[in-house]
N, C-alpha and C positions, 0 to 999 in steps of 0.2 A: 751432455748439456753444458758442463763446465767449460769445455773447449769452445763450444759455439758462443757462449757468453763472453769468453775471453777474446774471441775474434771480434764480436760487436764492440767490446770495450776498446780494443786496439783501433778499430775504425773510428770510434768516437773521439779518442784522444788525438789521432792524426787529423781528423776533421777540425777539431778545436784549435790545433796548432797551425792550421793552414796547409798541412801536407797532403790532405785528401780533398779532392775536388768535390764541391757541393753536389754535382750531378751523381757522383758515385755514392756519396753518403745518403742521398735520398733513397736509393735502392736498398742500402743496408737498413735504413730506418723502416722502410715498408716491409721488408722481410722480417724484421724484428717484431713489428706490430702483428704480423700474421702468426709468427711463432707464439707470441704471448697472448693470442686469442685462445690458446690451449690451457686448460686448467692445470695440467701437469707442469708446464713451464712456470706458471705463477706460483705453484707450490714449491718448486725448486728454488725460485728466487726468494721466497719468504724464509726458507731455512738456510740459504747459502749466500745471501747478498753481501755478507761481511767479507767475502773473499775478494771483493772488487773495490776499486777506489771510491771514495766518498762522492767525488764529482760524478762518476759514472752511475753510482747508486741514485743520486738525485735525478739524473737524466732518465734512468729507467723508471723510477717511480712516477715522475711527471708524465712520461710517455704512456705508461700503463693507464694512468688516471684519465688521460685525454683521449685514449683510443676509442674508436667506435667498436662496439661488439659485433663481430661477424665470424662466420665459420672459416677456418683455414682452407678447407676443401668444400666447395659448394656441392650440394646434392645434385646428382645428374637429372 
């Protein structure tokens, strides 16, 4: 989970600096929302958020707060 979050943080920082196209970041953001619909991901974030930059922490917390609740994998 830590490597996945570091990848999201890298994408976020690159997007903020203009190095990552908005169209690519939208995909990263949507996959982030799907991953964080899982309670295990939220638990990891609660205990390890301090590993990441304050700016990324703020984005994650805001994104989690605004996300619509849905299952990562819909029932067949």
